[in-house]
Residue, then its C-alpha position, 0 to 999 in steps of 0.5 A: m596544820k590540820g584545822l587551819s583550812f577550817i579557819d580559812k573558810f571561817f574567816n571568809e564566810t563567818r560574821v564576827e560580832w565584837r562584844t564586851i566582857e560584861q556582855i558575855a560574862i555571868k559575873v566579873s569580880s575582884g577579890g580582897t586581901p586579909k590584913t597582914g600580920v593577923a595569924e588567924y587569917y593565914g595558914g588555912d586551906i583556902p587557896w588565895l591567888r596573888t597577881q604574881e601567880v597569874n602567868f598565861g597558864e592554868i592555876w592549880d594551886t596558890g602559894v598562900k592559903i587563908t582561913e575562913l576568917g581571913l576570907k571573911a575579913s578580906s571581903a573576897k569571895w570563892i570563885p568557881a573553877n575555869c574563870v579567866i583571871v586578869a592581873m590588874y596591878g603592878a608588874t604583872v598587869g595584863r597577864v591572864g590565867i585560868n583557875k582550875v580549882p575553886m579559890a579566892t583572889n586578892q583585889a588585884c585580880a579580875n575574875i571573869q566567870l563566862d556565860e558558857s552558852i556564849a563563850n568558851f572560857r579557853y577561847v576568851f583566855h587565848f584571845l586576852a593573852s593575844q591582847y596583853e600589850f594592849i591591856k597593859a597599856l590601858g592603865a595609868g600611873s607608874q605601874t600602869n594599873i587597870n581596874a575591873a571597870i576597864v576589864k568589863k569593857l574589853r571586847i571579844p570577837i564572837p563568831c557567828p553570833e546569830n547561831p550560838e551552837k555554831s559559834l561555840q563549835i568554831q570557838a572550840e576548833i580554834v581552842r583545839i588548834l591553839d591547845a595543841f601548841t600549848s600542850l607540848t609547851a606545858e609538857l616541856t614546862a612540867e619537865l623544867t619545873a620538876r628539874k627546878k624542884q629538884y634544884n630547890y630541894y638540893r639548894d635548901k638542903l645545902l643551905s640548912f647545913e644539917g649537922g654543921e656549924v652554922e649561925w643564923k644572922p640578921l641582915a642588919d648585922l651583915g650589911t647596909f641598904t641603899y634605896g635606888y634613884a628616882a628618875k624617868a626611864q628613857d629609850a636611850g642614855d648612858a646607862r641601863f636603868v634597872r627597874i623592879t620589872d627587870i628582875n625575872t622569876d629566877g632572880k636574874l636581869i631580863p635582857s629585853d625591854v631595856k630602858y636607860v638613863d643619862i649618868s650625872v653627878e647626881n646619880e653616879k653613886y647609883l652605878l652598879k658594880k659586878n656582883d652588886l645585889l638588888m632587891a625589889r621592895t614593892g608590888a607584885t615582885y617584892g622580895k625578888t633579888m638579883i645579882y648584877s653580873e653584866g659588864y655595862p654601866a647600869i643605874y638602879a631605880g627607886f623601887l629597888i634596894k641595893l644590899n651592901l654586904s660585909e666581907a663576911i658573906h659571899p654575894k653569890y651565896y646570898w643570892h642563892f639564899a634569897q631564892s630559897s624557901f628559907f628566905w621566902e618564908q621570912a619575907n612573906k611574914l615580914v611584908s606589909g601592905g595589901g594590893q601593893p605589898q611593901f618590903n622595905a629596908n627595915a623588914l629586910k634587916q630582920v631576915k636571918v641568913p645561915i652563916p657557916y663557921h661564924g667567927d672564922t671569916t676565912k673558913s666561912l667564906d670557903a664553905q660559902s664558896r663551895v655551896v656557890d660552886l655546887l649551886d651554880k652548876f645546878d642552876s646553869i643546867t636548869s635555867s640556861l636561856t640558850e640551850g636545853l629545855p628553856r630554849e625549846i620552851e621559848l621556841r614552842q611559845k613563839q610558835y604558839e603566839y604566831y598561830r594564836d595571833l594569826l587565828l585571832s586577828f579578826p577584822k574590827p569594826g573600828e578602834q577597840e575601846a576600853 
């Protein structure tokens, strides 16, 4: 690829100096969270970023907006555009992003405002993305949390440090090469996002039952809930150990990074059956719901809730509902906590679900099945992992990661310290 010969020459002739984030940044800050349940703090026009929205890309908007009162109450501060943001808590720890508009963040985000006379923000972004596994491993505790002090000590390779102008030219060339890969991925992702928006609109339209006979029933009337099994995950065992981090953004079981647990008399009651529903109850993944479609033995972990629904509701119907805006509007109001949101069984019981033809179970299940059939077909088009756009995006991402790691594998003066 054009530009690689430039980099080959650079590797051979240019000195690199490893500097900490603190040495190349104007400021490293973290945000704050307004108290939940206070109406005056939410629904404003200030974009407020949560860690689940940091995912190795540009951030142009946020799912939650807060008011000036909420900003003041949270102790969060506005950050300018083009900060490099590192997620520090929960399932997203170590992920990086770039905010393209001024915004505020919660306390689980480290916001790096770089000194642009030293470091290109996209260069730092690409390098930190290449260090994801390393950064994720720096934390402590069950969710491997890190903090701003750790982020400040992360080290970045600065080429040609004695000549800042040349250094920035080299960084810009590396960025140009890597951005050439990411731009195509971004175009494909935008196309997939457009398809998903179309699917989301269609799903919400079907679930609204406009003009039809429907009753919105609380989940407390539709089933019971069971917390999962607390155990240490193993590299081998009799059954897969399904954790909150194993649910992806589409509400499906992630096939990689599999952990296990041995089946015993104590935990066999936590074995999953086909079409069992699980919901994450804490952390950045709270509210995400998956349906167990696999055929192998699996046990669900303690931070998950299993929904034991009555025969009046189709499991797959509920799964589609749990991906909809109808569910998330309720979940975001019912969740409690700050940096580590909690969405327990008591909150889940209050979620209302549209039940068509309530009182006539046969007719209701027939209507639910028709919705499921239609949405399953649409979902298979937009979310297939083996064909179409998702497969192409996956291949382009692997190509980007290969060249990124090749271009950013600088010789180190010793083991990188945190």
